[in-house]
C-alpha positions as protocol buffer text, in pm:
chain_id: "A"
residue {
  index: 1
  type: LYS
  ca { x: 1070 y: 2508 z: -6008 }
}
residue {
  index: 2
  type: THR
  ca { x: 898 y: 2528 z: -5672 }
}
residue {
  index: 3
  type: SER
  ca { x: 838 y: 2855 z: -5498 }
}
residue {
  index: 4
  type: SER
  ca { x: 1113 y: 2776 z: -5244 }
}
residue {
  index: 5
  type: ASN
  ca { x: 1370 y: 2778 z: -5528 }
}
residue {
  index: 6
  type: LEU
  ca { x: 1272 y: 3121 z: -5655 }
}
residue {
  index: 7
  type: PRO
  ca { x: 1505 y: 3404 z: -5557 }
}
residue {
  index: 8
  type: LEU
  ca { x: 1364 y: 3673 z: -5331 }
}
residue {
  index: 9
  type: SER
  ca { x: 1365 y: 4024 z: -5465 }
}
residue {
  index: 10
  type: SER
  ca { x: 1541 y: 4284 z: -5255 }
}
residue {
  index: 11
  type: SER
  ca { x: 1206 y: 4434 z: -5153 }
}
residue {
  index: 12
  type: HIS
  ca { x: 1090 y: 4093 z: -5015 }
}
residue {
  index: 13
  type: LYS
  ca { x: 1415 y: 4037 z: -4825 }
}
residue {
  index: 14
  type: ASN
  ca { x: 1354 y: 4349 z: -4616 }
}
residue {
  index: 15
  type: GLN
  ca { x: 995 y: 4248 z: -4536 }
}
residue {
  index: 16
  type: VAL
  ca { x: 1079 y: 3973 z: -4288 }
}
residue {
  index: 17
  type: GLU
  ca { x: 803 y: 3972 z: -4034 }
}
residue {
  index: 18
  type: GLN
  ca { x: 922 y: 4069 z: -3687 }
}
residue {
  index: 19
  type: PRO
  ca { x: 750 y: 3917 z: -3383 }
}
residue {
  index: 20
  type: GLN
  ca { x: 521 y: 4159 z: -3210 }
}
residue {
  index: 21
  type: GLU
  ca { x: 590 y: 4234 z: -2848 }
}
residue {
  index: 22
  type: HIS
  ca { x: 301 y: 4232 z: -2605 }
}
residue {
  index: 23
  type: PRO
  ca { x: 384 y: 4403 z: -2279 }
}
residue {
  index: 24
  type: VAL
  ca { x: 312 y: 4197 z: -1971 }
}
residue {
  index: 25
  type: PRO
  ca { x: 167 y: 4406 z: -1691 }
}
residue {
  index: 26
  type: SER
  ca { x: 370 y: 4406 z: -1373 }
}
residue {
  index: 27
  type: SER
  ca { x: 202 y: 4326 z: -1043 }
}
residue {
  index: 28
  type: GLU
  ca { x: 237 y: 4694 z: -944 }
}
residue {
  index: 29
  type: LYS
  ca { x: 15 y: 4795 z: -1236 }
}
residue {
  index: 30
  type: LEU
  ca { x: -268 y: 4557 z: -1145 }
}
residue {
  index: 31
  type: SER
  ca { x: -566 y: 4727 z: -996 }
}
residue {
  index: 32
  type: PRO
  ca { x: -665 y: 4624 z: -643 }
}
residue {
  index: 33
  type: LYS
  ca { x: -979 y: 4460 z: -781 }
}
residue {
  index: 34
  type: ILE
  ca { x: -778 y: 4232 z: -1011 }
}
residue {
  index: 35
  type: SER
  ca { x: -533 y: 4148 z: -732 }
}
residue {
  index: 36
  type: GLU
  ca { x: -822 y: 4059 z: -505 }
}
residue {
  index: 37
  type: VAL
  ca { x: -979 y: 3832 z: -768 }
}
residue {
  index: 38
  type: MET
  ca { x: -649 y: 3652 z: -820 }
}
residue {
  index: 39
  type: LYS
  ca { x: -619 y: 3539 z: -456 }
}
residue {
  index: 40
  type: PRO
  ca { x: -659 y: 3164 z: -426 }
}
residue {
  index: 41
  type: THR
  ca { x: -964 y: 3033 z: -246 }
}
residue {
  index: 42
  type: THR
  ca { x: -1064 y: 2697 z: -108 }
}
residue {
  index: 43
  type: ALA
  ca { x: -1218 y: 2625 z: -449 }
}
residue {
  index: 44
  type: SER
  ca { x: -877 y: 2689 z: -610 }
}
residue {
  index: 45
  type: TYR
  ca { x: -711 y: 2431 z: -387 }
}
residue {
  index: 46
  type: ASN
  ca { x: -998 y: 2189 z: -440 }
}
residue {
  index: 47
  type: ALA
  ca { x: -957 y: 2219 z: -817 }
}
residue {
  index: 48
  type: VAL
  ca { x: -594 y: 2110 z: -785 }
}
residue {
  index: 49
  type: LEU
  ca { x: -691 y: 1826 z: -549 }
}
residue {
  index: 50
  type: LYS
  ca { x: -960 y: 1715 z: -794 }
}
residue {
  index: 51
  type: ALA
  ca { x: -711 y: 1720 z: -1082 }
}
residue {
  index: 52
  type: TRP
  ca { x: -466 y: 1500 z: -891 }
}
residue {
  index: 53
  type: SER
  ca { x: -750 y: 1270 z: -780 }
}
residue {
  index: 54
  type: THR
  ca { x: -823 y: 1188 z: -1145 }
}
residue {
  index: 55
  type: SER
  ca { x: -459 y: 1139 z: -1243 }
}
residue {
  index: 56
  type: ASN
  ca { x: -314 y: 792 z: -1295 }
}
residue {
  index: 57
  type: ASP
  ca { x: 37 y: 919 z: -1227 }
}
residue {
  index: 58
  type: SER
  ca { x: 202 y: 734 z: -939 }
}
residue {
  index: 59
  type: ILE
  ca { x: 312 y: 1064 z: -783 }
}
residue {
  index: 60
  type: SER
  ca { x: -44 y: 1197 z: -772 }
}
residue {
  index: 61
  type: ILE
  ca { x: -97 y: 1083 z: -411 }
}
residue {
  index: 62
  type: VAL
  ca { x: 212 y: 1268 z: -293 }
}
residue {
  index: 63
  type: ARG
  ca { x: 117 y: 1582 z: -485 }
}
residue {
  index: 64
  type: ALA
  ca { x: -243 y: 1578 z: -360 }
}
residue {
  index: 65
  type: GLU
  ca { x: -127 y: 1530 z: 0 }
}
residue {
  index: 66
  type: ARG
  ca { x: 115 y: 1822 z: -32 }
}
residue {
  index: 67
  type: TRP
  ca { x: -158 y: 2053 z: -162 }
}
residue {
  index: 68
  type: PHE
  ca { x: -393 y: 1934 z: 111 }
}
residue {
  index: 69
  type: GLN
  ca { x: -126 y: 2002 z: 375 }
}
residue {
  index: 70
  type: GLU
  ca { x: -73 y: 2350 z: 228 }
}
residue {
  index: 71
  type: LEU
  ca { x: -447 y: 2412 z: 256 }
}
residue {
  index: 72
  type: GLN
  ca { x: -447 y: 2301 z: 620 }
}
residue {
  index: 73
  type: HIS
  ca { x: -138 y: 2513 z: 687 }
}
residue {
  index: 74
  type: LEU
  ca { x: -320 y: 2819 z: 551 }
}
residue {
  index: 75
  type: GLU
  ca { x: -621 y: 2735 z: 763 }
}
residue {
  index: 76
  type: ASN
  ca { x: -406 y: 2714 z: 1077 }
}
residue {
  index: 77
  type: ASN
  ca { x: -230 y: 3041 z: 995 }
}
residue {
  index: 78
  type: ASN
  ca { x: -560 y: 3214 z: 919 }
}
residue {
  index: 79
  type: SER
  ca { x: -719 y: 3107 z: 1245 }
}
residue {
  index: 80
  type: SER
  ca { x: -429 y: 3259 z: 1441 }
}
residue {
  index: 81
  type: SER
  ca { x: -414 y: 3585 z: 1241 }
}
residue {
  index: 82
  type: ASN
  ca { x: -647 y: 3881 z: 1236 }
}
residue {
  index: 83
  type: ASP
  ca { x: -651 y: 3904 z: 855 }
}
residue {
  index: 84
  type: SER
  ca { x: -1019 y: 3862 z: 771 }
}
residue {
  index: 85
  type: ASN
  ca { x: -946 y: 3852 z: 394 }
}
residue {
  index: 86
  type: ASN
  ca { x: -787 y: 3505 z: 415 }
}
residue {
  index: 87
  type: ASN
  ca { x: -1002 y: 3345 z: 684 }
}
residue {
  index: 88
  type: ASN
  ca { x: -1223 y: 3180 z: 424 }
}
residue {
  index: 89
  type: ILE
  ca { x: -941 y: 2951 z: 304 }
}
residue {
  index: 90
  type: ARG
  ca { x: -984 y: 2620 z: 481 }
}
residue {
  index: 91
  type: ALA
  ca { x: -1020 y: 2254 z: 398 }
}
residue {
  index: 92
  type: ASP
  ca { x: -1385 y: 2172 z: 341 }
}
residue {
  index: 93
  type: LEU
  ca { x: -1575 y: 1851 z: 277 }
}
residue {
  index: 94
  type: ASP
  ca { x: -1472 y: 1848 z: -91 }
}
residue {
  index: 95
  type: SER
  ca { x: -1105 y: 1886 z: 6 }
}
residue {
  index: 96
  type: PHE
  ca { x: -1123 y: 1580 z: 231 }
}
residue {
  index: 97
  type: ASN
  ca { x: -1325 y: 1382 z: -22 }
}
residue {
  index: 98
  type: TYR
  ca { x: -1079 y: 1444 z: -308 }
}
residue {
  index: 99
  type: LEU
  ca { x: -796 y: 1327 z: -84 }
}
residue {
  index: 100
  type: LEU
  ca { x: -993 y: 1018 z: 17 }
}
residue {
  index: 101
  type: ILE
  ca { x: -1070 y: 943 z: -348 }
}
residue {
  index: 102
  type: ILE
  ca { x: -708 y: 946 z: -450 }
}
residue {
  index: 103
  type: LEU
  ca { x: -603 y: 735 z: -152 }
}
residue {
  index: 104
  type: SER
  ca { x: -873 y: 481 z: -236 }
}
residue {
  index: 105
  type: ARG
  ca { x: -738 y: 427 z: -588 }
}
residue {
  index: 106
  type: ARG
  ca { x: -502 y: 137 z: -628 }
}
residue {
  index: 107
  type: LEU
  ca { x: -210 y: 339 z: -761 }
}
residue {
  index: 108
  type: GLY
  ca { x: 29 y: 94 z: -598 }
}
residue {
  index: 109
  type: GLY
  ca { x: -77 y: -158 z: -862 }
}
residue {
  index: 110
  type: LYS
  ca { x: 13 y: -504 z: -737 }
}
residue {
  index: 111
  type: ASN
  ca { x: 215 y: -361 z: -450 }
}
residue {
  index: 112
  type: LEU
  ca { x: -12 y: -470 z: -169 }
}
residue {
  index: 113
  type: GLU
  ca { x: 191 y: -289 z: 98 }
}
residue {
  index: 114
  type: THR
  ca { x: 155 y: 49 z: -76 }
}
residue {
  index: 115
  type: ASN
  ca { x: -217 y: -6 z: -126 }
}
residue {
  index: 116
  type: ARG
  ca { x: -254 y: -107 z: 241 }
}
residue {
  index: 117
  type: GLN
  ca { x: -70 y: 208 z: 355 }
}
residue {
  index: 118
  type: ASN
  ca { x: -292 y: 426 z: 137 }
}
residue {
  index: 119
  type: ALA
  ca { x: -603 y: 259 z: 278 }
}
residue {
  index: 120
  type: GLN
  ca { x: -477 y: 320 z: 632 }
}
residue {
  index: 121
  type: ARG
  ca { x: -410 y: 688 z: 554 }
}
residue {
  index: 122
  type: ALA
  ca { x: -762 y: 720 z: 410 }
}
residue {
  index: 123
  type: GLU
  ca { x: -903 y: 556 z: 721 }
}
residue {
  index: 124
  type: SER
  ca { x: -704 y: 792 z: 943 }
}
residue {
  index: 125
  type: ILE
  ca { x: -836 y: 1095 z: 754 }
}
residue {
  index: 126
  type: LEU
  ca { x: -1194 y: 972 z: 787 }
}
residue {
  index: 127
  type: MET
  ca { x: -1144 y: 914 z: 1160 }
}
residue {
  index: 128
  type: SER
  ca { x: -1013 y: 1271 z: 1203 }
}
residue {
  index: 129
  type: MET
  ca { x: -1317 y: 1399 z: 1012 }
}
residue {
  index: 130
  type: LEU
  ca { x: -1549 y: 1206 z: 1243 }
}
residue {
  index: 131
  type: LYS
  ca { x: -1363 y: 1335 z: 1549 }
}
residue {
  index: 132
  type: GLU
  ca { x: -1383 y: 1695 z: 1423 }
}
residue {
  index: 133
  type: ASN
  ca { x: -1755 y: 1650 z: 1361 }
}
residue {
  index: 134
  type: GLU
  ca { x: -1805 y: 1526 z: 1716 }
}
residue {
  index: 135
  type: ASN
  ca { x: -1612 y: 1824 z: 1856 }
}
residue {
  index: 136
  type: GLU
  ca { x: -1839 y: 2068 z: 1673 }
}
residue {
  index: 137
  type: LYS
  ca { x: -2155 y: 1926 z: 1834 }
}
């Protein structure tokens, strides 16, 4: 006989292991220091952009562009608000470069039109970067 065919004694039947519960702290219980650390930064957004820039998934361009737009949206909102805690969130050189990298990949495969559109979007982004650089001089 194998051990699975042996009958369990009554003392073993009552010793079924119960899953342990681990309480999850609510956001109200988090200390201000932890809450402050958990705020996303430009580096957080860039990490997501970098992840999508290395993905071979056909939707990666769309996802990267959405995150980039969210980053720019935060930047625009921060520049118009007086909240100094969020003013550091803005698209930086890495943000633009990750977006350019993903647009430069040939995720359209043999679809020349899709690849051409991606190249034009990359070119447009580079032109806006150059224009912004000129405005800062």
